[in-house]
C-alpha positions, 0 to 999 in steps of 0.5 A: 500500500502507498497510502496512509490515514483515514480522514486525512489521507496521503499517498506518495509516488516515485523512486530513488532514481526516477524523474521525481517523487511526490505526494497527494494529500487529501482531506485537509480542511479548506481555508488553511494558510499554506506557508510554502516557505515553511514547507520548504524549510521542513524539506531542507531539514531532511535533505541530503548533503548538508554535512559530513554526517549525511550522504553526499548526494546533493538534492535541493528538494525544491517542492512544487505545489501542483493543486489544492492551494489557491491564493495561499489557502487550501481549497479542500481539494487534494493537494499534490506536491512534486519534488524532482530528483536532480542528482542521481548517479545510477551508474554507481549501482551497475555492479549490483544489477543482479546482486542483493545488498545485505540488509536491504529490501532488494531481496524481498521486493524481488521475490514479492514483485518478480521485478527489480529496480536496482538503482538505489533501491527504487521504491524501497529507498528512503528517498521517498520519505521526502514526500512524507515530510512535505505532507507532514509540513502541511499537517504541522500547519494545521496543528499550529492553528490548535497550538499543537507542536511536534518536536524531535531529536536524536537521543542515542547514536551507536549506544551513546545515550542522551542524559537530557532531552533539550529540543531547542538544542536539537534544532541547533545541532547538525545531527539533531542531538538532544544533549549538547554534552553527548553531541561530540561523542555521537558525532565522533562515533558517526565519523569513525564508522564512516571512515571505517566504511561502516555505519551506526544506528540511532534513536529518535525521540519524538515529543507531541505537545498540546494534543487534547484529551480524547484522540484515538479510535479504539479498538482497532485505530488506537492512537498509540497503535497508529503512531507505531504503525506510522513509525514502523513504516519508515525505512530502517525503523526496527522498534518503537516505544511509547512512554517508558516502553520496554522499561514498563515490563520490568516495573511493578504497577505501583511504579508504572501507574501515573497517579492523577490529581486535580491539575493532571497526572503526577508522572507520564510513564504512559507517554500521554496515551491510555487505552489507545486514547490521548490523556492530555499529557505530552505524547512521547515516543522513541523510534529505533533505527538500525545501522544504514545497510549501505556500507562499503565493506566487502560482504557476502550475498547471492545473485538473483539466480541464487549464486553466492558472490562477494561484492563491494558497494559503491555510491553515496550513503548516510553513515547514520540514517537516524539523523535525517530519519528523525525529521521523517518521524516528526512528519508522520507523527503530525499526520497521525495527530491531524488525522485523529483530530478530524476523526475525533470531531464526531465522537460525541453527539453534542458536537455534531448537533453544535456544528449543525446548529 
């Protein structure tokens, strides 16, 4: 499937080395101010080639809005956006035309579809996520109208964990590190792996502030379930935690429960979600990215004819995919919250009556 959402739906199209990538975003209410500079600034945060901590592929990621916007406002009709690819080097992949790259989706895509676009992974490439960021930027504009903010940063690289979570610091960090005291150590780990022709994993921490109580559609469209679905759909993500996550399994109920007072919850072990519904506290998630599978060490694999071979990869790749991935996490979180806001509007009859009065 290439679509996501219910009330706000978006579909993406394109391949890593095709002419363009893009998205179609449907369900955005009419009259929303569409700030094209903001949308571009979000894409600039994710675009490649900004530093030595990212792939050297130079894409400007200039977004062009094709429909759904008139005189700076959404019209209520589908918003189509396109981003043209300008720096493909397909020849870098000629040596793997018939070779599966370990850790990549090449193997599974081939056996599912029986056809293979070997140029940078084709549709399975993380290049597609630029379209998600464009869609997420519009969702963020909608959330801004309701004083809801989605923030993120890197809280772990190569096992080096942040001890503080400073989202303002992350905005200023070239690797979006949440802890300025750990940033240099994390940078060094990325560059060490890069110089050794290897890669490292990382963890993105997403914070959603200002989400109202009541978001989520139990039983089969719970807020935490759909957030996890959205995050697990991002390239290289292998695990998602809501609130305390796996730590909860080692706690007693007396420690894990969030006691309630007249002014709110005393703690937030639940990460802002109870029973699949937001409780008004900050929504907190950790998203775990595996090491970038594109590395330049010699590796063993098989060909499309199942012949065993040794090969070395060429091309330009991120030494830590989590760095740019955290921006994609923000975008997907914003799209989920925007969708849930519209779904929640009809959950009580008095709201329906009030609207039509």
